[in-house]
N, C-alpha and C positions, 0 to 999 in steps of 0.2 A: 352762761353768757361769755363770749368771749369778745376784748376788745383789742383793735390794732393800730398803734400809731404809727405813723411813717415820718420819716425825716429825710433831709439831705437834697432835696430838689433846688431847682436855680438854673440861672441862665448861665450857660457855656457855648464858646464860640468851637466851632467843629475845629475837629482832630481833638478837643479836650476830652477832659474825663469828669466825672461824677461817681459818688457811692450815695446809695439809698442805704436807709437802713427800716426796719420794721421790728417793733416790738410787742408782742402778744400776753396779754393779761386775762384772765378769768380762768375756769374750768376746763385747762386742757391737761391732758398724761397721757403717756403712752407714745402710741404711733398716729402722727397728721401729717401732713402735707402742707410744706409752705410755698408761696408764690408772687411773682410779679406778673400785671398785667397790664397794657396801656390803652388811653383811649385818645385818639387825637380828635380834634375839631372835624365833626361830620364825618366821624366812620366810626365803626362798631369797636367794641372794647375786644382788645386781641391779646393772647399767650403771649407772654415775653420769655417767661423759666418757670421752672419748676424743681422744688428739692425735697425728697421724702425725708422721713427719720434717719433713714439709713445713709443719706447723703447720695442717694442715685438723683442723678439730675437731668432734666429734658430742656431744651432750647428751640426757639423758634428760629426758624433757618435765617433769617433778616440781622439776628444778633448772635450767632454763632460766630466764637472766634474773636468777637469786640465785648462780650457781658460774660460777668462772670457770678452766678449765686452761690452763696452759701449760707450756712445756720449754724449759731450755737444753742443745742437743745438746753444747755443748762440756763440760757437767758430768755429761752422762748423768741428767738430771735433770728432774723432773716435778712440776707443785706444782698443788695445787687451791684457790684463793680461793676461800670459803663468806660470804656474805653474807646477812644475813637469813633467819637459821636459825631454823627451826622445830622444834617436838619431834619430829615424824617424820622430820626427819635424824638422829635418833639411832640409830648404829648403831657397828659395826666396819667401819672404811674401808681397803681393800686396795689396794694398786698392783700393777699388772699391766704386764708388759712383754710383747710379741708379736716374735719375733725368729727368721726363718726357720722358719716354723710352729710354732716350739714357744712355749709360753706359761710365763712365771714369774709367781710371785706372792712378794709381801711378807708379813711376819708378822701385817701387821694394826694400825691404831691407834684406839684409842676414840675416838668422839666422844658428845659426852650434851648435850644441850639440856632444860633444865630451870630452870625457877625456884625 
């Protein structure tokens, strides 16, 4: 069993920054992909960014150049640095981990971008 715990969400003004963190615990080892998804009210959950064990990254077009995903393999952790935040970035952000074809989710952390 794998357990994911997110932190770092909150309220920020447009143009501001936030850093999300996610720590994984449990029976994981070797290669696995970690990432962030988000779900805005009334919308489907969507990919924000992913990062492989070798630090290969993928971003949604809407966040390229503003968000940066990184990971610390020694801590089984993934981070999302979000800069130049926009009101349309408002959503619940979920940490995701894929290991041996199994997918795990965190409980979500809300991000609100508003003046």
